[in-house]
N, C-alpha and C positions, 0 to 999 in steps of 0.2 A: 865183695863190696865193690861197687862201681867207682870210677874215678871221681865224679862229683860228690858222692857220699864220703869218700876218703878225704877230699879237700875240706868238706864241711866239718867232718869229725875232728880233724887236726886243728882247724881254725877255732872251733868252739872250745877245744881243750886249751888253747893258748890265750884267748882274750878274756878281758874282765866282763864284757857284756855279750854273752853268747847269743842272746836273743836278737842282737843286731846283725848277726852273721847271715848273709844271703849269698847263695850260689846260683848262678844262671848259666845255662848251656846253650850255645848256638853253633852253627856251622859257618865256616869261611872256606869255601872251596872243599878240599878234601880233609881239612883239619877241623876237629871238634875243639871249640874254644870254651874253656871254663872260666867264668868271671866270678871273682870272689870280692864281695863287698863286706866291710866291717865298719864299726864305729870309728870315727876319726881319731879318737883317743887311743884306739887299739891298733892303729895302722903300723906303728913301730914294732909291736909284738909279732905281727904276722910277717913283716918284712925281715926283721932281725938285724943285728949289727952287721953292717956291710952286705946286707942281703942274704945272710946265711940261711935263714929259715925259708925264704922264698926259693933259694937255690935247692934246698933239700926237698921242698914240695915238688919242684919241677923235676928233680931226679926221680922221685917216686912215680910221677906221671909218665916219665920216659919208660920206666919198667912196665907199667900198665899198658902203655901204647905198644910196646914191643910184644907183649903177650897177646893183645887183641889185634895187632896188625893195623892199627888205625892211629894216625898222628893226633896228638893232644897238645894243647897249649893252655897256659895259665896266665890270666890277667888279674892283677890285684888293683883294686881301686876303691 
């Protein structure tokens, strides 16, 4: 499973409106940036209390980045 697919899978599992989940990928220098967009009402579910869910997603991406040898970044908006 690729990093964008993983982010999309986790986000769809967390939110009330999975059809509103959008994942976009683009490059910024050497880094691959994954942009996650969800419905406004679901933003809190994806970020979590004190950012705990977002931190967990970023930790998973660090593991994938280390395995693939390519820096990854997650932006939630």
